[in-house]
Backbone as numpy.savetxt, mean C-alpha at the origin, in Angstrom:
# Nx Ny Nz CAx CAy CAz Cx Cy Cz
-9.04 -30.95 -32.34 -9.05 -30.73 -30.93 -9.58 -29.33 -30.62
-10.38 -29.26 -29.61 -10.92 -27.97 -29.16 -9.95 -27.33 -28.17
-9.81 -26.05 -28.32 -8.93 -25.33 -27.40 -9.67 -25.09 -26.09
-8.97 -25.26 -25.02 -9.54 -25.01 -23.70 -8.88 -23.78 -23.13
-9.70 -22.87 -22.68 -9.14 -21.68 -22.04 -9.87 -21.45 -20.73
-9.16 -20.85 -19.83 -9.78 -20.51 -18.55 -9.25 -19.17 -18.09
-10.05 -18.51 -17.31 -9.65 -17.25 -16.74 -9.56 -17.44 -15.23
-8.40 -17.12 -14.71 -8.21 -17.23 -13.27 -8.47 -15.85 -12.67
-9.39 -15.78 -11.76 -9.72 -14.53 -11.10 -9.05 -14.49 -9.74
-8.44 -13.37 -9.44 -7.79 -13.23 -8.14 -8.84 -13.26 -7.03
-8.53 -13.94 -5.95 -9.43 -14.00 -4.80 -9.24 -12.76 -3.95
-10.34 -12.28 -3.36 -10.28 -11.19 -2.38 -10.09 -11.81 -1.01
-8.92 -11.59 -0.42 -8.64 -12.11 0.92 -8.57 -10.94 1.89
-9.18 -11.10 3.07 -9.18 -10.06 4.09 -8.23 -10.44 5.21
-7.33 -9.52 5.53 -6.33 -9.72 6.57 -7.00 -9.83 7.93
-6.67 -10.89 8.68 -7.12 -11.03 10.06 -5.95 -10.87 11.03
-4.75 -11.24 10.59 -3.59 -11.21 11.46 -3.69 -12.21 12.59
-4.50 -13.24 12.39 -4.78 -14.21 13.45 -3.54 -14.95 13.94
-2.56 -15.19 13.07 -1.38 -15.96 13.43 -0.19 -15.08 13.80
0.05 -14.03 12.99 1.21 -13.15 13.20 1.05 -11.90 12.36
2.10 -11.08 12.34 2.11 -9.89 11.50 2.84 -10.10 10.19
3.13 -11.35 9.84 3.88 -11.66 8.63 2.93 -11.95 7.48
3.07 -11.17 6.39 2.29 -11.39 5.17 3.20 -12.15 4.22
2.93 -13.43 4.06 3.69 -14.28 3.15 2.72 -15.24 2.48
3.22 -16.28 1.86 2.36 -17.24 1.16 2.22 -18.55 1.92
2.50 -18.55 3.23 2.36 -19.79 3.99 1.69 -19.63 5.35
1.46 -18.39 5.80 0.91 -18.17 7.13 -0.58 -17.87 7.05
-1.37 -18.52 7.88 -2.83 -18.39 7.87 -3.27 -17.12 8.59
-3.18 -15.99 7.88 -3.55 -14.70 8.44 -4.71 -14.05 7.69
-5.43 -14.80 6.89 -6.44 -14.24 6.00 -7.78 -14.93 6.18
-8.83 -14.28 5.72 -10.14 -14.92 5.60 -10.63 -14.67 4.18
-11.49 -15.51 3.72 -12.00 -15.42 2.35 -11.96 -16.79 1.73
-11.59 -16.85 0.47 -11.52 -18.13 -0.24 -10.44 -19.04 0.36
-9.47 -18.45 1.05 -8.37 -19.19 1.66 -7.90 -18.44 2.89
-7.21 -19.13 3.79 -6.60 -18.45 4.93 -5.13 -18.16 4.68
-4.62 -18.60 3.52 -3.23 -18.39 3.13 -3.22 -17.58 1.84
-2.40 -16.54 1.79 -2.28 -15.69 0.61 -1.58 -16.44 -0.51
-2.16 -16.38 -1.70 -1.56 -16.97 -2.89 -1.17 -15.84 -3.82
-0.02 -15.94 -4.47 0.43 -14.91 -5.38 -0.67 -14.50 -6.34
-0.93 -13.20 -6.42 -1.94 -12.66 -7.31 -3.26 -12.35 -6.64
-3.46 -12.82 -5.40 -4.69 -12.51 -4.67 -4.76 -11.02 -4.37
-5.99 -10.53 -4.18 -6.22 -9.15 -3.77 -6.18 -9.09 -2.25
-5.48 -8.13 -1.70 -5.33 -7.99 -0.25 -6.26 -6.89 0.25
-7.19 -7.26 1.13 -8.17 -6.32 1.69 -7.90 -6.19 3.18
-7.88 -4.94 3.66 -7.65 -4.67 5.07 -8.84 -3.86 5.57
-9.55 -4.39 6.59 -10.73 -3.72 7.11 -10.80 -3.93 8.62
-11.53 -3.06 9.30 -11.71 -3.21 10.73 -10.42 -3.10 11.51
-10.38 -3.77 12.66 -9.21 -3.78 13.51 -8.63 -5.19 13.54
-7.47 -5.41 12.91 -6.90 -6.75 12.86 -6.29 -7.17 14.20
-6.16 -8.47 14.40 -5.48 -8.99 15.59 -4.04 -8.53 15.63
-3.35 -8.60 14.51 -1.96 -8.13 14.37 -1.87 -7.26 13.13
-1.13 -6.15 13.21 -0.84 -5.35 12.03 0.18 -6.10 11.18
0.22 -5.80 9.89 1.25 -6.38 9.03 2.57 -5.70 9.36
3.55 -6.49 9.76 4.86 -5.94 10.10 5.92 -6.26 9.06
5.65 -7.23 8.18 6.62 -7.58 7.15 5.93 -8.19 5.95
6.22 -7.64 4.77 5.72 -8.19 3.51 6.72 -7.83 2.42
7.26 -8.85 1.77 8.28 -8.61 0.76 8.30 -9.76 -0.23
8.60 -9.46 -1.49 8.73 -10.48 -2.52 7.42 -11.11 -2.94
6.31 -10.38 -2.77 5.00 -10.93 -3.08 4.51 -10.46 -4.44
3.64 -11.26 -5.06 2.88 -10.84 -6.23 1.46 -10.63 -5.74
0.99 -9.40 -5.85 -0.28 -8.98 -5.26 -1.20 -8.48 -6.37
-2.47 -8.88 -6.32 -3.44 -8.37 -7.28 -3.66 -6.89 -7.05
-4.28 -6.54 -5.93 -4.48 -5.14 -5.53 -4.39 -5.06 -4.01
-4.19 -3.85 -3.51 -4.12 -3.61 -2.07 -5.20 -2.59 -1.74
-6.05 -2.91 -0.74 -7.13 -2.02 -0.39 -7.24 -1.87 1.13
-6.81 -0.73 1.65 -7.01 -0.39 3.06 -8.33 0.35 3.11
-9.38 -0.35 3.51 -10.74 0.17 3.43 -11.06 1.18 4.52
-12.09 1.99 4.25 -12.60 2.93 5.24 -12.94 2.15 6.50
-12.53 2.65 7.64 -12.77 1.95 8.90 -11.62 1.07 9.34
-10.60 0.89 8.50 -9.42 0.10 8.88 -8.62 0.91 9.89
-8.30 0.32 11.03 -7.60 1.04 12.10 -6.15 0.60 12.26
-5.67 -0.26 11.40 -4.32 -0.80 11.56 -3.31 -0.18 10.63
-2.19 -0.89 10.50 -1.13 -0.47 9.60 -0.61 -1.68 8.84
-0.13 -1.41 7.64 0.46 -2.43 6.77 1.85 -1.94 6.41
2.87 -2.77 6.67 4.25 -2.41 6.36 4.78 -3.33 5.28
5.13 -2.74 4.14 5.74 -3.48 3.04 7.25 -3.25 3.15
7.99 -4.31 3.50 9.40 -4.15 3.85 10.36 -4.28 2.68
9.90 -4.80 1.55 10.77 -4.97 0.40 10.00 -4.84 -0.89
10.65 -5.10 -2.01 10.02 -4.97 -3.32 8.95 -6.03 -3.51
7.85 -5.63 -4.13 6.73 -6.52 -4.46 6.27 -6.21 -5.87
5.49 -7.11 -6.44 4.82 -6.87 -7.71 3.35 -6.66 -7.39
2.82 -5.49 -7.74 1.41 -5.19 -7.52 0.78 -5.00 -8.89
-0.11 -5.92 -9.27 -0.71 -5.91 -10.59 -1.92 -4.99 -10.70
-2.51 -4.60 -9.58 -3.67 -3.72 -9.58 -3.34 -2.44 -8.85
-4.38 -1.73 -8.47 -4.19 -0.46 -7.78 -4.01 -0.65 -6.29
-3.50 0.37 -5.65 -3.39 0.43 -4.20 -4.28 1.56 -3.74
-5.22 1.25 -2.83 -6.16 2.25 -2.31 -5.98 2.34 -0.81
-5.75 3.56 -0.31 -5.54 3.78 1.12 -6.66 4.73 1.60
-7.76 4.13 2.07 -8.91 4.92 2.53 -8.88 5.15 4.03
-8.10 4.38 4.76 -7.95 4.52 6.21 -6.70 3.79 6.64
-6.29 4.00 7.88 -5.09 3.33 8.38 -3.83 3.90 7.77
-2.73 3.16 7.94 -1.43 3.61 7.46 -0.78 2.53 6.61
-0.32 2.92 5.44 0.46 2.04 4.57 1.91 2.50 4.64
2.76 1.69 5.30 4.18 1.98 5.45 4.96 1.35 4.30
5.81 2.15 3.67 6.62 1.68 2.55 8.06 1.66 3.01
8.65 0.45 3.07 9.98 0.29 3.61 11.10 0.26 2.60
10.74 0.19 1.30 11.78 0.11 0.27 11.22 0.61 -1.05
12.10 1.14 -1.87 11.71 1.50 -3.22 11.21 0.23 -3.91
10.08 0.29 -4.57 9.52 -0.88 -5.25 8.54 -1.68 -4.40
8.30 -1.25 -3.17 7.37 -1.97 -2.30 5.96 -2.03 -2.87
5.56 -0.98 -3.62 4.21 -0.91 -4.17 4.18 -1.18 -5.67
5.23 -1.78 -6.20 5.25 -2.02 -7.64 5.22 -0.69 -8.37
4.54 -0.65 -9.52 4.51 0.58 -10.32 3.10 1.08 -10.61
2.09 0.43 -10.08 0.70 0.82 -10.36 0.26 2.01 -9.53
-0.90 2.55 -9.87 -1.44 3.76 -9.26 -1.79 3.56 -7.78
-1.65 4.65 -7.03 -2.02 4.71 -5.62 -3.12 5.76 -5.48
-4.19 5.41 -4.76 -5.25 6.37 -4.47 -5.32 6.58 -2.97
-5.20 7.84 -2.56 -5.39 8.20 -1.15 -6.83 8.69 -1.01
-7.54 8.12 -0.06 -8.93 8.50 0.16 -9.24 8.61 1.63
-8.30 9.11 2.42 -8.51 9.27 3.85 -7.42 8.65 4.70
-6.59 7.82 4.12 -5.53 7.15 4.87 -4.19 7.84 4.74
-3.15 7.16 5.25 -1.81 7.72 5.29 -0.82 6.82 4.55
-0.01 7.43 3.72 1.12 6.77 3.05 2.37 7.28 3.74
3.23 6.36 4.19 4.37 6.76 5.03 5.58 5.89 4.71
6.78 6.48 4.78 7.97 5.65 4.64 8.32 5.02 5.98
9.00 3.90 5.93 9.45 3.22 7.14 10.72 2.47 6.79
11.44 2.02 7.77 12.67 1.31 7.50 13.86 2.24 7.60
15.02 1.72 7.27 16.24 2.47 7.48 16.86 3.06 6.23
16.11 3.15 5.15 16.69 3.65 3.91 15.80 4.73 3.31
16.39 5.56 2.44 15.58 6.50 1.67 14.65 5.68 0.77
13.44 6.17 0.56 12.45 5.47 -0.25 12.00 6.38 -1.38
11.95 5.85 -2.59 11.39 6.56 -3.74 10.10 5.86 -4.15
9.05 6.65 -4.29 7.78 6.14 -4.79 7.54 6.83 -6.13
7.65 6.06 -7.22 7.49 6.61 -8.56 6.07 6.41 -9.09
5.21 5.80 -8.31 3.83 5.55 -8.71 3.07 6.86 -8.85
2.03 6.86 -9.70 1.13 8.01 -9.73 0.28 7.97 -8.47
0.02 9.14 -7.90 -0.77 9.25 -6.67 -1.96 10.15 -6.96
-3.15 9.63 -6.68 -4.38 10.41 -6.82 -4.97 10.63 -5.44
-5.31 11.87 -5.15 -5.89 12.21 -3.85 -7.39 12.41 -4.06
-8.19 11.48 -3.53 -9.63 11.52 -3.70 -10.29 12.51 -2.76
-11.62 12.59 -2.84 -12.37 13.56 -2.05 -12.20 13.35 -0.55
-11.81 12.13 -0.12 -11.56 11.87 1.30 -10.22 12.39 1.77
-9.42 12.93 0.85 -8.11 13.47 1.20 -7.12 12.37 1.55
-6.08 12.72 2.24 -5.07 11.76 2.63 -3.83 12.45 3.14
-2.91 11.65 3.66 -1.67 12.17 4.22 -0.49 11.43 3.65
0.58 12.15 3.47 1.88 11.55 3.15 2.80 12.01 4.27
3.37 11.03 4.99 4.17 11.36 6.17 5.51 10.64 6.15
6.43 11.21 6.88 7.72 10.57 7.12 7.63 9.82 8.43
8.01 8.55 8.39 7.98 7.76 9.59 9.32 7.60 10.26
10.40 7.86 9.53 11.75 7.73 10.07 12.59 8.88 9.56
13.78 9.03 10.10 14.66 10.12 9.71 15.39 9.81 8.40
14.64 9.52 7.39 15.17 9.28 6.05 14.33 10.06 5.06
14.78 10.13 3.81 14.08 10.89 2.78 12.99 10.05 2.13
11.91 10.71 1.75 10.85 10.12 0.95 10.79 10.92 -0.34
11.06 10.26 -1.45 11.11 10.91 -2.76 9.89 10.48 -3.56
9.08 11.45 -3.99 7.88 11.18 -4.77 8.12 11.70 -6.18
8.10 10.80 -7.18 8.50 11.20 -8.53 7.47 10.87 -9.61
6.33 10.30 -9.26 5.31 9.96 -10.26 4.48 11.18 -10.63
3.19 10.98 -10.84 2.28 12.10 -11.09 1.38 12.27 -9.88
0.92 13.48 -9.67 0.03 13.80 -8.55 -1.23 14.41 -9.13
-2.40 13.86 -8.74 -3.66 14.38 -9.25 -4.74 14.25 -8.20
-5.89 14.84 -8.47 -7.04 14.72 -7.59 -7.52 16.05 -7.07
-8.57 15.97 -6.25 -9.17 17.19 -5.73 -9.29 17.21 -4.21
-8.83 16.16 -3.54 -8.92 16.09 -2.08 -7.81 16.86 -1.42
-7.92 17.03 -0.12 -6.90 17.71 0.66 -5.75 16.75 0.95
-4.54 17.19 0.67 -3.34 16.40 0.93 -2.58 17.04 2.08
-2.31 16.25 3.12 -1.56 16.72 4.27 -0.17 16.10 4.22
0.86 16.94 4.36 2.24 16.46 4.39 2.75 16.64 5.81
3.51 15.64 6.31 4.03 15.74 7.66 5.13 14.74 7.89
5.62 14.70 9.11 6.65 13.74 9.41 7.29 13.97 10.75
8.30 13.17 11.00 9.02 13.28 12.27 10.51 13.12 12.01
11.30 13.61 12.90 12.75 13.46 12.77 13.38 14.68 12.16
14.49 15.15 12.73 15.13 16.37 12.26 15.81 16.25 10.90
16.10 15.05 10.45 16.80 14.88 9.17 15.86 14.40 8.07
14.57 14.41 8.32 13.60 13.89 7.36 13.22 14.95 6.33
12.95 14.49 5.12 12.42 15.40 4.11 11.56 14.63 3.11
10.53 15.31 2.64 9.71 14.79 1.56 10.09 15.58 0.33
10.64 14.89 -0.67 11.07 15.53 -1.90 10.04 15.22 -2.98
9.34 16.26 -3.45 8.33 16.05 -4.47 8.84 16.60 -5.79
9.05 15.72 -6.72 9.44 16.13 -8.08 8.53 15.38 -9.04
7.22 15.61 -8.89 6.23 14.92 -9.70 6.42 15.26 -11.17
6.24 14.25 -12.03 6.39 14.48 -13.46 5.27 15.35 -13.99
4.10 15.33 -13.36 3.03 16.28 -13.66 2.16 16.41 -12.44
1.48 17.51 -12.33 0.66 17.78 -11.16 -0.66 18.38 -11.60
-1.73 17.66 -11.36 -3.06 18.22 -11.65 -3.89 18.28 -10.38
-3.23 18.20 -9.23 -3.94 18.33 -7.96 -4.43 19.76 -7.83
-5.68 19.91 -7.40 -6.24 21.23 -7.18 -5.72 21.77 -5.86
-5.01 22.88 -5.90 -4.42 23.44 -4.68 -5.32 24.50 -4.11
């Protein structure tokens, strides 16, 4: 008998938000190979969506890409598995819980990474700041703890709102050019 093997390639799906702001595996909010997100697909965000992502949790995601020119926001409300990288070139990526971005690398290239929700959030992922720079902001009066590695050569802007907010940076290594 001959062995049969196949390689499944993740589909690139682009968020339209046509139905709602819910990113799940049953709502038709995407364009591409399918209008419904399937576990392992790559999530692409470009342009101005009909609805911003307001809830995404418990997903298996290939990669996340907020492309240059994206004017919306994506809110990850709970833990997810992200098998590829997360790139934030524009718009805002809101992180509502520790583990929302899995454990893979994050690249900031002009966009904003921000905490959201009612709990302290720890991001242990490595963060690279590209030539387009980027921002890390506090979105609520809770702590944002950054504990991975920080690298790159772009300008990093730190900011936030709320009198009880703090960004705690205890990177395991730092090669960012200051």
